[in-house]
C-alpha atoms as one frame of an Amber mdcrd trajectory, in Angstrom:
protein
 -84.626 -18.400  -7.555 -84.865 -22.217  -7.438 -84.269 -22.574 -11.200 -80.412
 -22.406 -11.058 -80.400 -24.948  -8.238 -82.562 -27.294 -10.285 -80.180 -26.964
 -13.239 -77.195 -27.713 -10.997 -78.931 -30.734  -9.487 -79.944 -32.033 -12.918
 -76.419 -31.526 -14.249 -74.932 -33.380 -11.272 -77.381 -36.248 -11.737 -76.631
 -36.531 -15.457 -72.885 -36.387 -14.828 -73.097 -39.137 -12.205 -75.173 -41.308
 -14.543 -72.677 -40.824 -17.388 -69.730 -41.717 -15.165 -71.527 -44.790 -13.823
 -72.418 -45.948 -17.352 -68.789 -45.625 -18.436 -67.572 -47.642 -15.467 -70.171
 -50.347 -16.087 -69.210 -50.644 -19.746 -65.507 -50.851 -18.841 -66.138 -53.524
 -16.213 -68.257 -55.522 -18.652 -65.591 -55.270 -21.358 -62.894 -56.395 -18.927
 -64.973 -59.382 -17.834 -65.480 -60.346 -21.471 -61.699 -60.257 -21.895 -61.339
 -62.614 -18.925 -60.149 -60.128 -16.297 -61.753 -59.984 -12.855 -62.513 -57.000
 -10.617 -59.709 -58.139  -8.301 -56.975 -57.611 -10.933 -54.153 -55.437  -9.577
 -51.660 -53.712 -11.858 -48.646 -55.494 -10.380 -50.060 -58.724 -11.845 -50.082
 -57.117 -15.302 -46.439 -56.156 -14.771 -45.629 -59.756 -13.799 -47.500 -61.018
 -16.853 -45.250 -58.842 -19.004 -42.207 -60.858 -17.954 -43.744 -64.007 -19.444
 -45.848 -62.693 -22.335 -44.714 -60.379 -25.128 -48.228 -59.698 -26.480 -48.420
 -55.909 -26.142 -52.148 -55.825 -26.931 -52.873 -58.230 -24.075 -50.685 -56.236
 -21.702 -52.396 -52.966 -22.703 -55.814 -54.530 -22.058 -54.588 -55.836 -18.717
 -53.425 -52.371 -17.668 -56.739 -50.815 -18.761 -58.636 -53.262 -16.535 -56.420
 -53.300 -13.442 -56.612 -51.370 -10.199 -53.582 -49.817  -8.530 -52.086 -51.954
  -5.801 -52.914 -50.775  -2.291 -50.411 -50.625   0.549 -53.153 -51.169   3.081
 -55.034 -54.423   3.445 -58.465 -54.433   1.880 -60.909 -56.056   4.326 -62.797
 -57.668   1.442 -59.585 -59.283   0.185 -58.222 -60.526   3.502 -58.764 -63.997
   4.897 -59.986 -64.435   8.484 -57.863 -67.540   9.051 -55.545 -70.040   7.407
 -54.512 -73.640   7.962 -50.938 -74.781   7.398 -50.539 -78.502   6.938 -47.102
 -80.076   6.841 -46.971 -83.489   5.217 -44.076 -85.906   5.543
């Protein structure tokens, strides 16, 4: 019967929408706090050596992404220029 399949499809759609809404709200909250999408957790750890504000550090860790060992093509630079001045 197609009815169980429809229920499964509807459930999957609702679950995906709920997950997407949660991610959007989190991203919006992080932007309001001044954090960007490019924030990696190692930067929050580095911040902790200079700042003792635990609330700020907790917010940083809620908004960060785990560091990646591999290079992200969106984050890499195609070229660089090194200028040496005397």
